[in-house]
All heavy atoms as a GROMACS GRO file, in nm:
protein
  552
    1MET      N    1   0.085  -0.117   0.000
    1MET     CA    2   0.000   0.000   0.000
    1MET      C    3   0.090   0.124   0.000
    1MET      O    4   0.173   0.140   0.088
    1MET     CB    5  -0.088  -0.004   0.124
    1MET     CG    6  -0.186   0.111   0.131
    1MET     SD    7  -0.318   0.078   0.248
    1MET     CE    8  -0.244   0.135   0.399
    2THR      N    9   0.074   0.209  -0.099
    2THR     CA   10   0.155   0.330  -0.108
    2THR      C   11   0.072   0.450  -0.071
    2THR      O   12  -0.049   0.455  -0.091
    2THR     CB   13   0.211   0.348  -0.250
    2THR    OG1   14   0.103   0.357  -0.340
    2THR    CG2   15   0.304   0.235  -0.286
    3GLN      N   16   0.138   0.548  -0.019
    3GLN     CA   17   0.073   0.670   0.024
    3GLN      C   18   0.103   0.779  -0.077
    3GLN      O   19   0.212   0.785  -0.132
    3GLN     CB   20   0.125   0.710   0.162
    3GLN     CG   21   0.045   0.817   0.228
    3GLN     CD   22   0.093   0.839   0.371
    3GLN    OE1   23   0.191   0.779   0.412
    3GLN    NE2   24   0.027   0.924   0.444
    4ALA      N   25   0.010   0.866  -0.103
    4ALA     CA   26   0.027   0.972  -0.202
    4ALA      C   27   0.101   1.091  -0.139
    4ALA      O   28   0.045   1.195  -0.113
    4ALA     CB   29  -0.108   1.016  -0.256
    5ASP      N   30   0.232   1.073  -0.114
    5ASP     CA   31   0.312   1.179  -0.054
    5ASP      C   32   0.339   1.292  -0.152
    5ASP      O   33   0.378   1.401  -0.111
    5ASP     CB   34   0.447   1.123  -0.006
    5ASP     CG   35   0.431   1.035   0.116
    5ASP    OD1   36   0.335   1.057   0.192
    5ASP    OD2   37   0.515   0.946   0.135
    6ASP      N   38   0.319   1.267  -0.281
    6ASP     CA   39   0.346   1.370  -0.382
    6ASP      C   40   0.249   1.487  -0.369
    6ASP      O   41   0.280   1.597  -0.413
    6ASP     CB   42   0.336   1.311  -0.522
    6ASP     CG   43   0.441   1.204  -0.546
    6ASP    OD1   44   0.544   1.208  -0.477
    6ASP    OD2   45   0.418   1.118  -0.632
    7ASN      N   46   0.133   1.466  -0.312
    7ASN     CA   47   0.033   1.571  -0.301
    7ASN      C   48   0.047   1.654  -0.175
    7ASN      O   49  -0.024   1.752  -0.157
    7ASN     CB   50  -0.108   1.512  -0.308
    7ASN     CG   51  -0.135   1.447  -0.442
    7ASN    OD1   52  -0.079   1.489  -0.542
    7ASN    ND2   53  -0.218   1.346  -0.444
    8ILE      N   54   0.137   1.615  -0.086
    8ILE     CA   55   0.156   1.687   0.040
    8ILE      C   56   0.254   1.801   0.016
    8ILE      O   57   0.367   1.777  -0.027
    8ILE     CB   58   0.209   1.593   0.150
    8ILE    CG1   59   0.109   1.481   0.175
    8ILE    CG2   60   0.236   1.672   0.278
    8ILE    CD1   61   0.161   1.374   0.269
    9PRO      N   62   0.212   1.925   0.044
    9PRO     CA   63   0.306   2.037   0.023
    9PRO      C   64   0.421   2.031   0.123
    9PRO      O   65   0.403   1.992   0.238
    9PRO     CB   66   0.220   2.161   0.044
    9PRO     CG   67   0.103   2.114   0.124
    9PRO     CD   68   0.084   1.969   0.093
   10ARG      N   69   0.538   2.068   0.077
   10ARG     CA   70   0.656   2.070   0.163
   10ARG      C   71   0.670   2.206   0.226
   10ARG      O   72   0.629   2.306   0.169
   10ARG     CB   73   0.780   2.037   0.080
   10ARG     CG   74   0.765   1.910   0.001
   10ARG     CD   75   0.852   1.800   0.035
   10ARG     NE   76   0.953   1.827   0.131
   10ARG     CZ   77   1.065   1.761   0.140
   10ARG    NH1   78   1.090   1.667   0.057
   10ARG    NH2   79   1.152   1.788   0.233
   11ARG      N   80   0.731   2.212   0.341
   11ARG     CA   81   0.748   2.341   0.408
   11ARG      C   82   0.852   2.425   0.334
   11ARG      O   83   0.943   2.369   0.271
   11ARG     CB   84   0.786   2.321   0.554
   11ARG     CG   85   0.923   2.262   0.576
   11ARG     CD   86   0.943   2.231   0.723
   11ARG     NE   87   1.079   2.195   0.750
   11ARG     CZ   88   1.131   2.076   0.725
   11ARG    NH1   89   1.059   1.983   0.672
   11ARG    NH2   90   1.258   2.053   0.752
   12PRO      N   91   0.844   2.558   0.339
   12PRO     CA   92   0.940   2.645   0.270
   12PRO      C   93   1.082   2.621   0.319
   12PRO      O   94   1.106   2.601   0.438
   12PRO     CB   95   0.893   2.786   0.306
   12PRO     CG   96   0.753   2.771   0.351
   12PRO     CD   97   0.740   2.633   0.407
   13GLY      N   98   1.175   2.621   0.228
   13GLY     CA   99   1.315   2.603   0.264
   13GLY      C  100   1.357   2.460   0.285
   13GLY      O  101   1.469   2.433   0.327
   14ALA      N  102   1.270   2.365   0.256
   14ALA     CA  103   1.301   2.225   0.282
   14ALA      C  104   1.336   2.150   0.154
   14ALA      O  105   1.323   2.028   0.149
   14ALA     CB  106   1.184   2.158   0.352
   15ALA      N  107   1.381   2.221   0.053
   15ALA     CA  108   1.410   2.156  -0.075
   15ALA      C  109   1.519   2.050  -0.061
   15ALA      O  110   1.517   1.948  -0.129
   15ALA     CB  111   1.452   2.260  -0.177
   16ASN      N  112   1.614   2.071   0.030
   16ASN     CA  113   1.724   1.977   0.047
   16ASN      C  114   1.707   1.887   0.168
   16ASN      O  115   1.798   1.816   0.207
   16ASN     CB  116   1.857   2.053   0.059
   16ASN     CG  117   1.890   2.128  -0.068
   16ASN    OD1  118   1.862   2.081  -0.177
   16ASN    ND2  119   1.948   2.245  -0.054
   17ALA      N  120   1.589   1.893   0.229
   17ALA     CA  121   1.563   1.810   0.348
   17ALA      C  122   1.549   1.664   0.306
   17ALA      O  123   1.506   1.633   0.196
   17ALA     CB  124   1.436   1.856   0.418
   18PRO      N  125   1.587   1.573   0.392
   18PRO     CA  126   1.573   1.431   0.360
   18PRO      C  127   1.427   1.394   0.337
   18PRO      O  128   1.338   1.448   0.400
   18PRO     CB  129   1.629   1.360   0.483
   18PRO     CG  130   1.656   1.462   0.585
   18PRO     CD  131   1.643   1.596   0.524
   19GLN      N  132   1.402   1.302   0.246
   19GLN     CA  133   1.267   1.263   0.209
   19GLN      C  134   1.207   1.159   0.303
   19GLN      O  135   1.100   1.109   0.276
   19GLN     CB  136   1.268   1.207   0.066
   19GLN     CG  137   1.291   1.310  -0.039
   19GLN     CD  138   1.173   1.403  -0.058
   19GLN    OE1  139   1.060   1.368  -0.028
   19GLN    NE2  140   1.201   1.523  -0.104
   20GLY      N  141   1.274   1.124   0.409
   20GLY     CA  142   1.227   1.020   0.498
   20GLY      C  143   1.098   1.051   0.569
   20GLY      O  144   1.033   0.964   0.624
   21GLY      N  145   1.058   1.177   0.570
   21GLY     CA  146   0.936   1.214   0.637
   21GLY      C  147   0.953   1.236   0.786
   21GLY      O  148   0.859   1.269   0.855
   22LYS      N  149   1.073   1.214   0.838
   22LYS     CA  150   1.097   1.233   0.980
   22LYS      C  151   1.135   1.378   1.004
   22LYS      O  152   1.230   1.429   0.948
   22LYS     CB  153   1.209   1.143   1.030
   22LYS     CG  154   1.173   0.996   1.024
   22LYS     CD  155   1.287   0.910   1.069
   22LYS     CE  156   1.307   0.927   1.218
   22LYS     NZ  157   1.414   0.845   1.272
   23LEU      N  158   1.060   1.444   1.088
   23LEU     CA  159   1.091   1.582   1.123
   23LEU      C  160   1.174   1.583   1.251
   23LEU      O  161   1.166   1.491   1.333
   23LEU     CB  162   0.962   1.661   1.145
   23LEU     CG  163   0.875   1.677   1.020
   23LEU    CD1  164   0.743   1.745   1.058
   23LEU    CD2  165   0.947   1.757   0.914
   24PRO      N  166   1.256   1.687   1.271
   24PRO     CA  167   1.334   1.695   1.394
   24PRO      C  168   1.243   1.696   1.516
   24PRO      O  169   1.133   1.751   1.512
   24PRO     CB  170   1.408   1.827   1.381
   24PRO     CG  171   1.407   1.858   1.237
   24PRO     CD  172   1.283   1.796   1.180
   25VAL      N  173   1.289   1.636   1.622
   25VAL     CA  174   1.213   1.630   1.746
   25VAL      C  175   1.218   1.766   1.813
   25VAL      O  176   1.319   1.835   1.811
   25VAL     CB  177   1.273   1.522   1.840
   25VAL    CG1  178   1.200   1.517   1.971
   25VAL    CG2  179   1.273   1.388   1.771
   26LYS      N  180   1.106   1.805   1.871
   26LYS     CA  181   1.101   1.932   1.940
   26LYS      C  182   1.204   1.935   2.052
   26LYS      O  183   1.227   1.836   2.119
   26LYS     CB  184   0.960   1.953   1.997
   26LYS     CG  185   0.935   2.092   2.047
   26LYS     CD  186   0.790   2.109   2.085
   26LYS     CE  187   0.763   2.251   2.124
   26LYS     NZ  188   0.623   2.270   2.157
   27GLY      N  189   1.269   2.048   2.070
   27GLY     CA  190   1.369   2.060   2.174
   27GLY      C  191   1.510   2.063   2.118
   27GLY      O  192   1.607   2.052   2.191
   28GLY      N  193   1.524   2.077   1.988
   28GLY     CA  194   1.657   2.092   1.929
   28GLY      C  195   1.732   1.963   1.911
   28GLY      O  196   1.854   1.962   1.909
   29ASP      N  197   1.664   1.852   1.897
   29ASP     CA  198   1.731   1.723   1.883
   29ASP      C  199   1.754   1.688   1.736
   29ASP      O  200   1.746   1.572   1.699
   29ASP     CB  201   1.650   1.615   1.954
   29ASP     CG  202   1.733   1.491   1.982
   29ASP    OD1  203   1.857   1.503   1.986
   29ASP    OD2  204   1.674   1.384   1.998
   30ASP      N  205   1.779   1.789   1.652
   30ASP     CA  206   1.804   1.766   1.510
   30ASP      C  207   1.946   1.714   1.493
   30ASP      O  208   2.041   1.780   1.534
   30ASP     CB  209   1.784   1.897   1.434
   30ASP     CG  210   1.796   1.881   1.284
   30ASP    OD1  211   1.839   1.773   1.238
   30ASP    OD2  212   1.763   1.977   1.213
   31PRO      N  213   1.964   1.598   1.433
   31PRO     CA  214   2.100   1.542   1.418
   31PRO      C  215   2.190   1.629   1.331
   31PRO      O  216   2.311   1.633   1.353
   31PRO     CB  217   2.077   1.406   1.354
   31PRO     CG  218   1.935   1.396   1.321
   31PRO     CD  219   1.862   1.508   1.386
   32ASP      N  220   2.133   1.701   1.234
   32ASP     CA  221   2.216   1.789   1.150
   32ASP      C  222   2.268   1.908   1.229
   32ASP      O  223   2.382   1.951   1.210
   32ASP     CB  224   2.138   1.837   1.028
   32ASP     CG  225   2.118   1.726   0.926
   32ASP    OD1  226   2.204   1.637   0.919
   32ASP    OD2  227   2.017   1.730   0.853
   33VAL      N  228   2.186   1.961   1.319
   33VAL     CA  229   2.232   2.072   1.405
   33VAL      C  230   2.345   2.024   1.493
   33VAL      O  231   2.449   2.090   1.506
   33VAL     CB  232   2.116   2.128   1.490
   33VAL    CG1  233   2.167   2.226   1.594
   33VAL    CG2  234   2.011   2.194   1.402
   34ARG      N  235   2.329   1.907   1.554
   34ARG     CA  236   2.432   1.851   1.641
   34ARG      C  237   2.561   1.826   1.563
   34ARG      O  238   2.670   1.859   1.608
   34ARG     CB  239   2.382   1.722   1.705
   34ARG     CG  240   2.472   1.673   1.817
   34ARG     CD  241   2.421   1.547   1.886
   34ARG     NE  242   2.277   1.545   1.903
   34ARG     CZ  243   2.197   1.454   1.846
   34ARG    NH1  244   2.247   1.360   1.769
   34ARG    NH2  245   2.068   1.457   1.866
   35PHE      N  246   2.549   1.767   1.443
   35PHE     CA  247   2.665   1.739   1.359
   35PHE      C  248   2.741   1.868   1.326
   35PHE      O  249   2.863   1.874   1.338
   35PHE     CB  250   2.619   1.670   1.229
   35PHE     CG  251   2.727   1.658   1.126
   35PHE    CD1  252   2.820   1.555   1.133
   35PHE    CD2  253   2.737   1.749   1.022
   35PHE    CE1  254   2.920   1.544   1.038
   35PHE    CE2  255   2.837   1.738   0.927
   35PHE     CZ  256   2.929   1.636   0.935
   36LEU      N  257   2.669   1.969   1.284
   36LEU     CA  258   2.732   2.094   1.244
   36LEU      C  259   2.798   2.164   1.362
   36LEU      O  260   2.910   2.215   1.351
   36LEU     CB  261   2.627   2.185   1.179
   36LEU     CG  262   2.675   2.288   1.080
   36LEU    CD1  263   2.757   2.225   0.970
   36LEU    CD2  264   2.558   2.364   1.022
   37ALA      N  265   2.731   2.164   1.476
   37ALA     CA  266   2.787   2.229   1.596
   37ALA      C  267   2.912   2.154   1.646
   37ALA      O  268   3.007   2.218   1.691
   37ALA     CB  269   2.682   2.237   1.706
   38GLU      N  270   2.912   2.022   1.635
   38GLU     CA  271   3.026   1.943   1.683
   38GLU      C  272   3.146   1.950   1.589
   38GLU      O  273   3.260   1.938   1.631
   38GLU     CB  274   2.986   1.797   1.703
   38GLU     CG  275   2.895   1.776   1.823
   38GLU     CD  276   2.846   1.632   1.833
   38GLU    OE1  277   2.877   1.551   1.744
   38GLU    OE2  278   2.776   1.603   1.932
   39ASN      N  279   3.121   1.967   1.459
   39ASN     CA  280   3.228   1.963   1.361
   39ASN      C  281   3.275   2.100   1.315
   39ASN      O  282   3.363   2.109   1.229
   39ASN     CB  283   3.184   1.880   1.240
   39ASN     CG  284   3.173   1.734   1.276
   39ASN    OD1  285   3.272   1.669   1.305
   39ASN    ND2  286   3.052   1.683   1.278
   40THR      N  287   3.217   2.205   1.368
   40THR     CA  288   3.259   2.342   1.336
   40THR      C  289   3.260   2.422   1.465
   40THR      O  290   3.229   2.370   1.571
   40THR     CB  291   3.163   2.407   1.235
   40THR    OG1  292   3.034   2.421   1.296
   40THR    CG2  293   3.150   2.327   1.107
   41ASP      N  294   3.292   2.548   1.454
   41ASP     CA  295   3.289   2.636   1.572
   41ASP      C  296   3.157   2.710   1.584
   41ASP      O  297   3.149   2.810   1.655
   41ASP     CB  298   3.404   2.737   1.564
   41ASP     CG  299   3.539   2.673   1.593
   41ASP    OD1  300   3.541   2.566   1.657
   41ASP    OD2  301   3.641   2.729   1.552
   42LEU      N  302   3.054   2.662   1.518
   42LEU     CA  303   2.924   2.728   1.524
   42LEU      C  304   2.848   2.684   1.649
   42LEU      O  305   2.862   2.571   1.695
   42LEU     CB  306   2.839   2.693   1.402
   42LEU     CG  307   2.891   2.736   1.266
   42LEU    CD1  308   2.793   2.693   1.158
   42LEU    CD2  309   2.914   2.885   1.260
   43SER      N  310   2.768   2.774   1.701
   43SER     CA  311   2.679   2.738   1.811
   43SER      C  312   2.559   2.663   1.753
   43SER      O  313   2.532   2.671   1.633
   43SER     CB  314   2.630   2.864   1.882
   43SER     OG  315   2.542   2.937   1.798
   44PRO      N  316   2.485   2.590   1.836
   44PRO     CA  317   2.365   2.524   1.785
   44PRO      C  318   2.266   2.621   1.722
   44PRO      O  319   2.202   2.590   1.622
   44PRO     CB  320   2.306   2.456   1.908
   44PRO     CG  321   2.424   2.432   1.996
   44PRO     CD  322   2.515   2.549   1.974
   45LYS      N  323   2.255   2.740   1.778
   45LYS     CA  324   2.165   2.841   1.721
   45LYS      C  325   2.211   2.882   1.581
   45LYS      O  326   2.129   2.893   1.489
   45LYS     CB  327   2.160   2.963   1.813
   45LYS     CG  328   2.064   3.070   1.767
   45LYS     CD  329   2.059   3.185   1.864
   45LYS     CE  330   1.965   3.294   1.815
   45LYS     NZ  331   1.962   3.408   1.907
   46GLN      N  332   2.342   2.904   1.564
   46GLN     CA  333   2.394   2.939   1.432
   46GLN      C  334   2.376   2.823   1.333
   46GLN      O  335   2.342   2.845   1.217
   46GLN     CB  336   2.543   2.974   1.441
   46GLN     CG  337   2.572   3.104   1.512
   46GLN     CD  338   2.721   3.122   1.535
   46GLN    OE1  339   2.789   3.030   1.582
   46GLN    NE2  340   2.771   3.240   1.504
   47ALA      N  341   2.400   2.702   1.380
   47ALA     CA  342   2.384   2.583   1.295
   47ALA      C  343   2.240   2.569   1.249
   47ALA      O  344   2.212   2.542   1.132
   47ALA     CB  345   2.430   2.458   1.370
   48ARG      N  346   2.145   2.589   1.341
   48ARG     CA  347   2.003   2.579   1.308
   48ARG      C  348   1.964   2.683   1.203
   48ARG      O  349   1.892   2.654   1.108
   48ARG     CB  350   1.921   2.599   1.437
   48ARG     CG  351   1.785   2.539   1.432
   48ARG     CD  352   1.716   2.541   1.569
   48ARG     NE  353   1.781   2.453   1.664
   48ARG     CZ  354   1.849   2.494   1.773
   48ARG    NH1  355   1.859   2.621   1.801
   48ARG    NH2  356   1.906   2.407   1.853
   49GLU      N  357   2.015   2.806   1.218
   49GLU     CA  358   1.985   2.912   1.122
   49GLU      C  359   2.046   2.880   0.985
   49GLU      O  360   1.983   2.904   0.882
   49GLU     CB  361   2.038   3.046   1.174
   49GLU     CG  362   2.006   3.163   1.085
   49GLU     CD  363   1.857   3.189   1.071
   49GLU    OE1  364   1.781   3.162   1.165
   49GLU    OE2  365   1.816   3.237   0.964
   50LEU      N  366   2.166   2.827   0.985
   50LEU     CA  367   2.231   2.790   0.859
   50LEU      C  368   2.153   2.681   0.786
   50LEU      O  369   2.132   2.688   0.665
   50LEU     CB  370   2.374   2.742   0.888
   50LEU     CG  371   2.472   2.741   0.773
   50LEU    CD1  372   2.497   2.882   0.723
   50LEU    CD2  373   2.603   2.680   0.817
   51ILE      N  374   2.105   2.582   0.860
   51ILE     CA  375   2.025   2.475   0.801
   51ILE      C  376   1.892   2.530   0.750
   51ILE      O  377   1.847   2.494   0.642
   51ILE     CB  378   2.002   2.362   0.904
   51ILE    CG1  379   2.134   2.290   0.931
   51ILE    CG2  380   1.896   2.264   0.856
   51ILE    CD1  381   2.130   2.196   1.048
   52ARG      N  382   1.833   2.621   0.826
   52ARG     CA  383   1.707   2.680   0.783
   52ARG      C  384   1.725   2.757   0.652
   52ARG      O  385   1.639   2.755   0.565
   52ARG     CB  386   1.656   2.775   0.892
   52ARG     CG  387   1.518   2.831   0.864
   52ARG     CD  388   1.466   2.918   0.978
   52ARG     NE  389   1.454   2.840   1.101
   52ARG     CZ  390   1.514   2.873   1.217
   52ARG    NH1  391   1.589   2.979   1.226
   52ARG    NH2  392   1.498   2.798   1.324
   53THR      N  393   1.840   2.822   0.636
   53THR     CA  394   1.865   2.903   0.517
   53THR      C  395   1.909   2.819   0.398
   53THR      O  396   1.866   2.843   0.285
   53THR     CB  397   1.976   3.007   0.547
   53THR    OG1  398   1.937   3.083   0.661
   53THR    CG2  399   1.996   3.100   0.430
   54HIS      N  400   1.996   2.719   0.420
   54HIS     CA  401   2.061   2.649   0.310
   54HIS      C  402   2.020   2.503   0.292
   54HIS      O  403   2.070   2.437   0.202
   54HIS     CB  404   2.214   2.658   0.326
   54HIS     CG  405   2.264   2.798   0.320
   54HIS    ND1  406   2.274   2.870   0.204
   54HIS    CD2  407   2.306   2.882   0.420
   54HIS    CE1  408   2.320   2.990   0.229
   54HIS    NE2  409   2.340   3.000   0.360
   55GLY      N  410   1.937   2.449   0.377
   55GLY     CA  411   1.893   2.310   0.362
   55GLY      C  412   1.978   2.214   0.443
   55GLY      O  413   2.058   2.254   0.527
   56HIS      N  414   1.963   2.084   0.417
   56HIS     CA  415   2.026   1.980   0.499
   56HIS      C  416   2.145   1.911   0.432
   56HIS      O  417   2.187   1.805   0.479
   56HIS     CB  418   1.922   1.874   0.536
   56HIS     CG  419   1.824   1.922   0.638
   56HIS    ND1  420   1.839   1.900   0.771
   56HIS    CD2  421   1.710   1.994   0.625
   56HIS    CE1  422   1.739   1.953   0.837
   56HIS    NE2  423   1.658   2.011   0.749
   57ASN      N  424   2.199   1.966   0.326
   57ASN     CA  425   2.314   1.907   0.259
   57ASN      C  426   2.440   1.931   0.345
   57ASN      O  427   2.490   2.043   0.352
   57ASN     CB  428   2.330   1.967   0.120
   57ASN     CG  429   2.444   1.905   0.042
   57ASN    OD1  430   2.538   1.851   0.098
   57ASN    ND2  431   2.434   1.914  -0.088
   58ARG      N  432   2.490   1.826   0.409
   58ARG     CA  433   2.601   1.844   0.504
   58ARG      C  434   2.728   1.897   0.440
   58ARG      O  435   2.798   1.979   0.501
   58ARG     CB  436   2.630   1.712   0.577
   58ARG     CG  437   2.525   1.679   0.679
   58ARG     CD  438   2.562   1.556   0.758
   58ARG     NE  439   2.465   1.532   0.864
   58ARG     CZ  440   2.478   1.438   0.955
   58ARG    NH1  441   2.582   1.357   0.952
   58ARG    NH2  442   2.387   1.423   1.048
   59ASP      N  443   2.760   1.853   0.319
   59ASP     CA  444   2.881   1.903   0.252
   59ASP      C  445   2.871   2.053   0.228
   59ASP      O  446   2.966   2.128   0.254
   59ASP     CB  447   2.904   1.830   0.120
   59ASP     CG  448   2.940   1.684   0.140
   59ASP    OD1  449   2.999   1.650   0.246
   59ASP    OD2  450   2.907   1.603   0.051
   60LYS      N  451   2.758   2.097   0.181
   60LYS     CA  452   2.735   2.239   0.155
   60LYS      C  453   2.739   2.318   0.287
   60LYS      O  454   2.800   2.425   0.295
   60LYS     CB  455   2.601   2.259   0.086
   60LYS     CG  456   2.568   2.401   0.051
   60LYS     CD  457   2.435   2.409  -0.022
   60LYS     CE  458   2.396   2.552  -0.053
   60LYS     NZ  459   2.266   2.560  -0.119
   61LEU      N  460   2.677   2.263   0.391
   61LEU     CA  461   2.676   2.332   0.521
   61LEU      C  462   2.816   2.345   0.580
   61LEU      O  463   2.852   2.450   0.634
   61LEU     CB  464   2.585   2.256   0.619
   61LEU     CG  465   2.436   2.260   0.587
   61LEU    CD1  466   2.360   2.163   0.676
   61LEU    CD2  467   2.381   2.401   0.604
   62LEU      N  468   2.896   2.239   0.569
   62LEU     CA  469   3.033   2.246   0.621
   62LEU      C  470   3.115   2.349   0.545
   62LEU      O  471   3.194   2.423   0.605
   62LEU     CB  472   3.099   2.108   0.612
   62LEU     CG  473   3.054   2.006   0.715
   62LEU    CD1  474   3.112   1.869   0.682
   62LEU    CD2  475   3.094   2.048   0.855
   63GLU      N  476   3.096   2.356   0.414
   63GLU     CA  477   3.169   2.455   0.334
   63GLU      C  478   3.131   2.597   0.375
   63GLU      O  479   3.218   2.683   0.393
   63GLU     CB  480   3.137   2.433   0.186
   63GLU     CG  481   3.210   2.526   0.094
   63GLU     CD  482   3.176   2.500  -0.052
   63GLU    OE1  483   3.137   2.387  -0.086
   63GLU    OE2  484   3.189   2.594  -0.131
   64ILE      N  485   3.003   2.622   0.394
   64ILE     CA  486   2.958   2.754   0.436
   64ILE      C  487   3.006   2.786   0.576
   64ILE      O  488   3.048   2.898   0.605
   64ILE     CB  489   2.804   2.763   0.426
   64ILE    CG1  490   2.761   2.751   0.280
   64ILE    CG2  491   2.754   2.893   0.487
   64ILE    CD1  492   2.612   2.730   0.261
   65ALA      N  493   3.002   2.688   0.666
   65ALA     CA  494   3.047   2.708   0.804
   65ALA      C  495   3.195   2.743   0.808
   65ALA      O  496   3.238   2.829   0.885
   65ALA     CB  497   3.020   2.584   0.887
   66ARG      N  498   3.277   2.678   0.723
   66ARG     CA  499   3.421   2.711   0.718
   66ARG      C  500   3.440   2.854   0.669
   66ARG      O  501   3.528   2.925   0.717
   66ARG     CB  502   3.494   2.613   0.626
   66ARG     CG  503   3.510   2.477   0.687
   66ARG     CD  504   3.598   2.388   0.600
   66ARG     NE  505   3.576   2.250   0.635
   66ARG     CZ  506   3.513   2.160   0.559
   66ARG    NH1  507   3.470   2.194   0.440
   66ARG    NH2  508   3.497   2.038   0.601
   67THR      N  509   3.360   2.897   0.573
   67THR     CA  510   3.367   3.034   0.524
   67THR      C  511   3.331   3.132   0.634
   67THR      O  512   3.397   3.235   0.651
   67THR     CB  513   3.270   3.053   0.404
   67THR    OG1  514   3.303   2.957   0.305
   67THR    CG2  515   3.283   3.191   0.346
   68MET      N  516   3.227   3.100   0.710
   68MET     CA  517   3.184   3.188   0.820
   68MET      C  518   3.296   3.198   0.925
   68MET      O  519   3.323   3.304   0.978
   68MET     CB  520   3.058   3.134   0.884
   68MET     CG  521   2.936   3.146   0.797
   68MET     SD  522   2.790   3.066   0.868
   68MET     CE  523   2.763   3.164   1.015
   69LYS      N  524   3.360   3.086   0.952
   69LYS     CA  525   3.468   3.083   1.051
   69LYS      C  526   3.586   3.169   1.002
   69LYS      O  527   3.646   3.244   1.078
   69LYS     CB  528   3.514   2.940   1.073
   69LYS     CG  529   3.623   2.925   1.175
   69LYS     CD  530   3.659   2.779   1.193
   69LYS     CE  531   3.780   2.764   1.281
   69LYS     NZ  532   3.823   2.625   1.292
   70ALA      N  533   3.617   3.162   0.872
   70ALA     CA  534   3.730   3.237   0.816
   70ALA      C  535   3.701   3.387   0.817
   70ALA      O  536   3.792   3.468   0.833
   70ALA     CB  537   3.758   3.191   0.674
   71GLU      N  538   3.574   3.425   0.800
   71GLU     CA  539   3.538   3.566   0.798
   71GLU      C  540   3.545   3.631   0.936
   71GLU      O  541   3.570   3.748   0.948
   71GLU     CB  542   3.396   3.584   0.742
   71GLU     CG  543   3.387   3.556   0.594
   71GLU     CD  544   3.244   3.562   0.544
   71GLU    OE1  545   3.152   3.581   0.626
   71GLU    OE2  546   3.226   3.548   0.422
   72SER      N  547   3.519   3.555   1.040
   72SER     CA  548   3.514   3.615   1.174
   72SER      C  549   3.649   3.630   1.238
   72SER      O  550   3.751   3.601   1.192
   72SER     CB  551   3.426   3.530   1.264
   72SER     OG  552   3.473   3.399   1.274
   0.00000   0.00000   0.00000
């Protein structure tokens, strides 16, 4: 039995979000936020904003985070 997920609108800015249908758990338990904060000098708040702006592509996020670190 398949579900018609194609008809469900996606939230804005989620073009690069994983298609698994799993949303981050309330309370900041997003694995991408944790990954970015642990592997860069960004705070969880900065990591969350970066993901909100640029999507969930980790390679792209790490590249942008390195640029942000170099600018500061």
